[in-house]
LOZA-619137 format. One record per residue (C-alpha): residue number from 1; z negated, x negated, y negated; residue in three letters. Coordinates in steps of 0.1 Angstrom, whole numbers, m for minus. Each point is the difference from the previous one (the first is absolute). Example, Ala and Ser with C-alpha at 12.3 -4.5 7.8 and 13.67 -1.06 7.14 Angstrom:
<pts>
> seq/Z/X/Y/type
> 1/m78/m123/45/ALA
> 2/7/m14/m34/SER
</pts>
This chain:
<pts>
> seq/Z/X/Y/type
> 1/m138/m195/m34/MET
> 2/m6/30/m25/ALA
> 3/31/6/m17/ARG
> 4/5/13/m38/THR
> 5/30/23/m3/TYR
> 6/11/8/37/PHE
> 7/m14/27/19/GLY
> 8/12/11/37/THR
> 9/34/15/m17/ASP
> 10/10/m24/m27/GLY
> 11/m19/6/m35/ILE
> 12/m9/33/m9/ARG
> 13/m24/13/m29/GLY
> 14/m1/25/m30/THR
> 15/33/0/m21/ALA
> 16/m4/m21/m31/ASN
> 17/m33/m12/12/ARG
> 18/m6/m34/17/TRP
> 19/15/m9/21/PRO
> 20/30/22/m3/ILE
> 21/10/m10/m38/THR
> 22/31/m13/m14/PRO
> 23/m15/m34/m3/GLU
> 24/m10/m3/36/ILE
> 25/33/19/13/ALA
> 26/19/m29/m21/MET
> 27/m21/m28/16/LYS
> 28/2/14/34/VAL
> 29/40/0/m4/GLY
> 30/1/m38/m13/MET
> 31/m26/m10/29/ALA
> 32/18/18/27/ALA
> 33/32/m11/m15/GLY
> 34/m9/m37/1/LEU
> 35/m13/5/36/ALA
> 36/30/13/13/PHE
> 37/24/m27/m19/ARG
> 38/13/m19/31/ARG
> 39/34/m18/m3/GLY
> 40/26/m2/m26/ASN
> 41/16/33/4/HIS
> 42/m6/30/m24/ARG
> 43/m32/14/7/HIS
> 44/0/38/2/ARG
> 45/m29/26/m1/VAL
> 46/5/39/11/VAL
> 47/m24/23/m20/ILE
> 48/m6/36/9/GLY
> 49/m27/25/m12/LYS
> 50/m13/32/7/ASP
> 51/m3/32/m26/THR
> 52/m30/m11/m18/ARG
> 53/3/1/m39/LEU
> 54/m18/m35/m1/SER
> 55/34/m14/20/GLY
> 56/18/m2/m34/TYR
> 57/m27/m24/m13/MET
> 58/m3/m21/32/ILE
> 59/35/m7/8/GLU
> 60/12/m15/m35/PRO
> 61/m33/m20/4/ALA
> 62/11/m14/36/LEU
> 63/35/m1/m10/THR
> 64/m9/m25/m30/ALA
> 65/m24/m21/21/GLY
> 66/29/m6/26/PHE
> 67/26/m6/m25/THR
> 68/m22/m25/m19/ALA
> 69/m1/m21/31/VAL
> 70/37/0/10/GLY
> 71/3/30/21/MET
> 72/25/28/1/ASP
> 73/m11/36/1/VAL
> 74/16/29/20/VAL
> 75/m17/34/m15/LEU
> 76/3/26/29/CYS
> 77/m20/28/m18/GLY
> 78/m20/27/16/PRO
> 79/5/m7/39/VAL
> 80/m24/m3/31/PRO
> 81/m20/m32/8/THR
> 82/20/m3/33/PRO
> 83/32/3/m20/ALA
> 84/m11/m34/m19/ILE
> 85/m7/m18/32/ALA
> 86/33/12/15/MET
> 87/20/m11/m34/LEU
> 88/m19/m33/m4/THR
> 89/15/m11/34/ARG
> 90/31/17/m5/SER
> 91/9/m15/m31/LEU
> 92/m14/m35/7/ARG
> 93/m26/m2/m25/ALA
> 94/m29/m21/m2/ASP
> 95/m25/25/m10/LEU
> 96/m7/37/1/GLY
> 97/m22/20/m22/VAL
> 98/m13/35/2/MET
> 99/m19/15/m29/ILE
> 100/m22/27/14/SER
> 101/m34/10/7/ALA
> 102/10/18/33/SER
> 103/m20/31/3/HIS
> 104/m24/m8/m28/ASN
> 105/1/26/m30/PRO
> 106/27/m7/m30/PHE
> 107/m23/m17/m22/ALA
> 108/m4/m28/27/ASP
> 109/27/m25/7/ASN
> 110/6/m33/19/GLY
> 111/25/m27/9/ILE
> 112/10/m7/36/LYS
> 113/19/m31/6/LEU
> 114/25/m9/32/PHE
> 115/13/m29/8/GLY
> 116/38/m10/6/PRO
> 117/m6/15/37/ASP
> 118/m11/31/m11/GLY
> 119/m33/m3/10/TYR
> 120/m32/2/m22/LYS
> 121/m15/m33/m10/LEU
> 122/m27/m16/20/SER
> 123/m35/m4/m11/ASP
> 124/9/m40/m7/GLU
> 125/30/8/m20/ILE
> 126/m17/25/m20/GLU
> 127/m27/m25/m7/THR
> 128/22/m26/m11/ASP
> 129/14/26/m25/ILE
> 130/m33/5/m15/GLU
> 131/m6/m32/m6/ALA
> 132/35/m3/m19/LEU
> 133/m9/30/m19/ILE
> 134/m32/m16/m12/ASP
> 135/19/m33/m6/SER
> 136/14/m13/m36/ASP
> 137/33/21/10/LEU
> 138/16/m13/m32/THR
> 139/7/m35/13/ARG
> 140/22/16/26/ARG
> 141/22/22/m23/LEU
> 142/41/m3/6/ALA
> 143/20/m18/m25/GLN
> 144/17/25/m22/PRO
> 145/34/m7/20/ILE
> 146/m17/10/31/ASP
> 147/m17/30/m8/LEU
> 148/8/31/26/GLY
> 149/20/31/m8/ARG
> 150/m9/36/9/ALA
> 151/23/27/12/LYS
> 152/m4/37/15/ARG
> 153/15/4/37/LEU
> 154/20/31/0/ASP
> 155/m2/20/37/GLY
> 156/m32/m13/10/VAL
> 157/m9/37/11/ARG
> 158/32/3/20/ASP
> 159/m8/m32/17/ARG
> 160/m32/12/11/TYR
> 161/9/33/14/VAL
> 162/29/m17/20/GLU
> 163/m25/m24/12/PHE
> 164/m28/28/9/ALA
> 165/31/22/16/LYS
> 166/10/m26/25/ARG
> 167/m37/m4/16/THR
> 168/6/35/15/LEU
> 169/15/m2/31/PRO
> 170/35/3/3/ARG
> 171/1/33/22/ALA
> 172/m24/19/m18/ILE
> 173/6/18/m33/ASN
> 174/m27/24/m16/LEU
> 175/20/32/m2/SER
> 176/m22/31/10/GLY
> 177/m31/m17/m18/LEU
> 178/m16/16/m28/ARG
> 179/m20/m30/m16/VAL
> 180/m22/5/m30/ALA
> 181/m5/m36/m16/ILE
> 182/m25/m10/m27/ASP
> 183/11/m32/m19/CYS
> 184/m36/0/m22/ALA
> 185/21/m1/m32/ASN
> 186/5/m36/8/GLY
> 187/28/m24/12/ALA
> 188/16/16/28/ALA
> 189/3/31/m21/TYR
> 190/40/m2/2/ARG
> 191/6/m22/32/VAL
> 192/m19/18/23/ALA
> 193/16/39/m3/PRO
> 194/32/m15/m3/GLU
> 195/m4/m21/30/ALA
> 196/m11/29/22/LEU
> 197/22/26/m14/TRP
> 198/31/m26/7/GLU
> 199/m12/m4/37/LEU
> 200/4/39/4/GLY
> 201/m34/14/m10/ALA
> 202/m9/31/m19/GLU
> 203/m22/m18/m26/VAL
> 204/m26/19/m23/VAL
> 205/m15/m28/m23/ALA
> 206/m31/0/m20/ILE
> 207/m15/m29/m20/GLY
> 208/35/m7/m14/VAL
> 209/m6/3/m36/ASN
> 210/m18/m31/m15/PRO
> 211/m10/m1/m36/ASP
> 212/m19/m34/m2/GLY
> 213/m31/15/6/LEU
> 214/0/25/31/ASN
> 215/5/m25/28/ILE
> 216/m21/7/26/ASN
> 217/m19/26/m20/ARG
> 218/m8/25/26/GLU
> 219/30/m6/25/CYS
> 220/13/m28/18/GLY
> 221/m17/m14/35/SER
> 222/m37/m1/m16/THR
> 223/2/37/m13/SER
> 224/17/21/27/LEU
> 225/m9/38/m11/GLY
> 226/32/3/m20/ALA
> 227/21/m11/32/LEU
> 228/m18/22/24/VAL
> 229/3/26/m24/ALA
> 230/38/m5/m2/LYS
> 231/m1/m2/38/VAL
> 232/m11/33/7/HIS
> 233/18/15/m29/GLU
> 234/34/m10/11/VAL
> 235/m7/0/37/ARG
> 236/10/m36/3/ALA
> 237/5/m19/32/ASP
> 238/m20/m32/m12/ILE
> 239/m16/m11/m35/GLY
> 240/4/m37/m10/ILE
> 241/m23/m12/m26/ALA
> 242/7/m35/m17/LEU
> 243/m21/m18/m22/ASP
> 244/8/m13/m37/GLY
> 245/21/m28/13/ASP
> 246/8/12/32/ALA
> 247/m12/m23/23/ASP
> 248/m22/24/20/ARG
> 249/3/34/13/VAL
> 250/m20/29/16/ILE
> 251/16/25/19/ILE
> 252/m10/38/m1/VAL
> 253/9/21/31/ASP
> 254/18/35/1/GLU
> 255/m36/14/1/LYS
> 256/m13/m17/m31/GLY
> 257/m20/m25/19/GLN
> 258/1/m36/m11/ILE
> 259/12/m28/20/VAL
> 260/m14/m34/m13/ASP
> 261/12/m39/5/GLY
> 262/m18/m4/38/ASP
> 263/17/31/11/GLN
> 264/33/m10/m13/LEU
> 265/m3/m36/16/MET
> 266/m7/17/34/ALA
> 267/32/20/m6/VAL
> 268/22/m31/m7/VAL
> 269/m15/m18/26/ALA
> 270/4/23/26/GLN
> 271/38/6/m9/SER
> 272/4/m39/m4/PHE
> 273/m15/m5/31/ALA
> 274/22/25/19/GLU
> 275/29/m13/m15/ASP
> 276/m8/m35/8/GLY
> 277/m3/m11/m36/ARG
> 278/m35/m12/m1/LEU
> 279/2/m39/m3/THR
> 280/m34/m1/14/LYS
> 281/m22/24/20/PRO
> 282/m20/13/m29/GLY
> 283/m2/5/m37/ILE
> 284/m19/m16/m30/VAL
> 285/m25/20/m21/ALA
> 286/m30/m9/m21/THR
> 287/m39/3/10/ILE
> 288/2/35/m19/MET
> 289/21/18/25/SER
> 290/m15/24/23/ASN
> 291/m17/m8/33/LEU
> 292/21/29/12/GLY
> 293/33/m16/m7/LEU
> 294/m11/m33/20/GLU
> 295/m13/23/32/ARG
> 296/34/19/m1/HIS
> 297/19/m33/m1/LEU
> 298/m20/m15/31/ALA
> 299/12/33/17/LYS
> 300/36/m11/m4/GLN
> 301/m7/m37/9/GLY
> 302/2/m11/m38/LEU
> 303/m25/m23/m21/ALA
> 304/m12/6/m31/LEU
> 305/m1/m33/m20/HIS
> 306/m22/7/m29/ARG
> 307/m2/m22/m35/THR
> 308/m16/3/m33/LYS
> 309/10/27/m25/VAL
> 310/30/m3/m16/GLY
> 311/36/5/10/ASP
> 312/10/m34/m7/ARG
> 313/m26/m15/27/TYR
> 314/15/25/27/VAL
> 315/32/m12/m12/VAL
> 316/m12/m37/6/GLU
> 317/m16/10/34/ALA
> 318/32/17/9/MET
> 319/19/m33/m7/ARG
> 320/m22/m22/15/ALA
> 321/m5/19/35/GLU
> 322/36/14/m2/GLY
> 323/m7/35/m4/TYR
> 324/27/24/m15/ASN
> 325/m24/30/m7/VAL
> 326/m30/1/m22/GLY
> 327/m21/16/m25/GLY
> 328/m28/15/m16/GLU
> 329/m15/34/1/GLN
> 330/7/9/m34/SER
> 331/37/m1/7/GLY
> 332/12/m33/m3/HIS
> 333/26/m3/26/ILE
> 334/15/m33/8/VAL
> 335/31/m1/22/LEU
> 336/13/m34/2/ALA
> 337/34/10/14/ASP
> 338/7/16/m34/TYR
> 339/m24/m16/m28/SER
> 340/m23/m27/m9/THR
> 341/m25/26/m15/THR
> 342/m12/34/2/GLY
> 343/26/26/m7/ASP
> 344/m8/38/2/GLY
> 345/33/13/2/LEU
> 346/13/m22/30/VAL
> 347/m32/10/17/ALA
> 348/7/35/m4/ALA
> 349/30/m5/11/LEU
> 350/m8/m13/33/GLN
> 351/m24/32/1/VAL
> 352/28/24/m6/LEU
> 353/21/m20/28/ALA
> 354/m29/8/24/ALA
> 355/m1/37/m7/VAL
> 356/36/5/3/LYS
> 357/3/m20/31/ARG
> 358/m30/19/18/GLN
> 359/13/32/m16/ASP
> 360/m35/11/m6/LYS
> 361/m23/12/m30/PRO
> 362/m14/m27/m20/VAL
> 363/m34/10/10/SER
> 364/7/m9/36/ALA
> 365/19/m30/m5/VAL
> 366/m26/m16/m28/CYS
> 367/m36/7/16/HIS
> 368/0/m24/26/LEU
> 369/m40/m7/5/PHE
> 370/m28/16/m13/GLU
> 371/m17/m23/m27/PRO
> 372/m35/m13/5/THR
> 373/m24/17/m27/PRO
> 374/4/m23/m28/GLN
> 375/m18/m2/m35/VAL
> 376/9/m19/m30/LEU
> 377/m20/0/m31/ARG
> 378/5/m21/m32/ASN
> 379/m27/m11/m25/ILE
> 380/9/m14/m34/ARG
> 381/m19/m30/m9/THR
> 382/3/m28/m27/THR
> 383/m29/m18/19/ALA
> 384/5/m36/8/LYS
> 385/4/m4/41/GLN
> 386/m19/29/9/PRO
> 387/6/m8/36/LEU
> 388/m15/m30/m1/GLU
> 389/m33/18/m6/GLN
> 390/m24/0/27/GLU
> 391/m10/34/1/THR
> 392/38/10/1/VAL
> 393/6/m22/26/ARG
> 394/m30/12/20/SER
> 395/14/36/m5/ALA
> 396/35/m9/14/ILE
> 397/m16/m16/29/ALA
> 398/m22/25/9/ALA
> 399/32/28/m2/ALA
> 400/16/m25/26/ARG
> 401/m28/1/24/SER
> 402/0/39/m2/ARG
> 403/35/3/7/LEU
> 404/2/m29/29/GLY
> 405/28/0/20/ASN
> 406/13/39/m8/ASP
> 407/12/m10/m37/GLY
> 408/2/m23/m30/ARG
> 409/m9/m8/m33/ILE
> 410/22/m14/m25/VAL
> 411/m13/m9/m38/VAL
> 412/23/m19/m24/ARG
> 413/8/m2/m39/PRO
> 414/26/17/m11/SER
> 415/31/m26/m10/GLY
> 416/13/23/m26/THR
> 417/m30/19/m19/GLU
> 418/m39/m8/m3/PRO
> 419/m11/18/30/LEU
> 420/m16/m8/33/ILE
> 421/16/19/26/ARG
> 422/m23/12/34/VAL
> 423/23/11/32/MET
> 424/m21/12/30/GLY
> 425/14/16/30/GLU
> 426/m12/7/37/GLY
> 427/m3/29/23/ASP
> 428/m28/16/m15/ASP
> 429/10/16/m33/ALA
> 430/m36/4/m12/ASP
> 431/m14/m34/8/LEU
> 432/33/m17/m20/VAL
> 433/m6/21/m30/SER
> 434/m37/m7/0/ALA
> 435/4/m39/4/VAL
> 436/26/1/m26/VAL
> 437/m23/15/m25/ASP
> 438/m29/m25/8/ASP
> 439/27/m26/m9/ILE
> 440/12/16/m34/ILE
> 441/m39/5/m11/SER
> 442/m10/m36/9/ALA
> 443/32/m11/m23/ILE
> 444/m8/25/m27/GLY
> 445/m35/m11/m3/ALA
> 446/12/m38/m5/VAL
> 447/28/15/m24/ALA
> 448/m25/20/m23/ALA
</pts>
């Protein structure tokens, strides 16, 4: 069933344009509040945000919606998404909300919802909330005496810093490491440098001066040039790049080489396997993860369980199958021993632990396999169901036939932007590039 508001990671769009308007945000608060009013206790929702200017607009609108249906609101201010997942559980809240568009530019924003267990909501629950949004919510408003209250929670950053620090093995500290970190002018601009410094590292921080407009702008995990330059400039042992809400991480080694989420999952899987900490002999990743990762894990006797794109689908598979390590190539690393969602800082700390234990440069620790040549291209389109067109389907089938068993093709609509994403990989780089071009051309002809 097609959904109106929710995509692969909550509700997202351009701020002050449908559906990211104050009106819709208030309705989301009312609908989600009603959906999670269970029992006779005082109901509570925890709300955090990143550093976007539009957060000042969406936060009070959500607060109005929640309090209108009798739910108390705890406001946390700018904190990472995983902090909200953690606080939802630790405060025994009925619901958690993060106002963020993750790695998107400042003009976008979004609303992510977490259940009382700290996990992102299922498709089914989001569909139920959508039905409530479109219903006559005025019939469900609380009586005047039952309205919710709102308050700001002090010490939120300190709580999260202590939580993150406890995930580093006790016998390890980061003394002797020079760490460059890019916080994307986003939600972790204070907590990430603080945690690293308190653990003993020498910290050089960039992307820590948010002004509401510069989140993810030429910085962070999707724009690594500034961090690479800083690593070279200060001769850092490692560079850590977070995105706007700090639920993903990309590493830069001491040579300035980029280490993506696939390599990071390989590092963590190997470390956990050596310690006997893997709950199952394998990890969970999406259909976008590199074939090289799958081959590397197989050599270690570990399986790669694939899901559709979206970190919450990774988490769902981890919970269902009993895995405790999973993630995405983009840098969402989910470590179930510590968190219910991707946590860029916690994942980085596990990598730093491996570096300290092995006493080797990051370049030696974090490049465990040679990636299979992979091409990812996007094409912007507003055409209706372009992937259902016969010419496009024929182009995809032809591409898969040409690659045979030595490669893969993945074609999917973006869940957050009006794009079709085409990924191809295989041992023959020229062939992969050619078949991806053919598919892009076919989609472009339909979309024109």
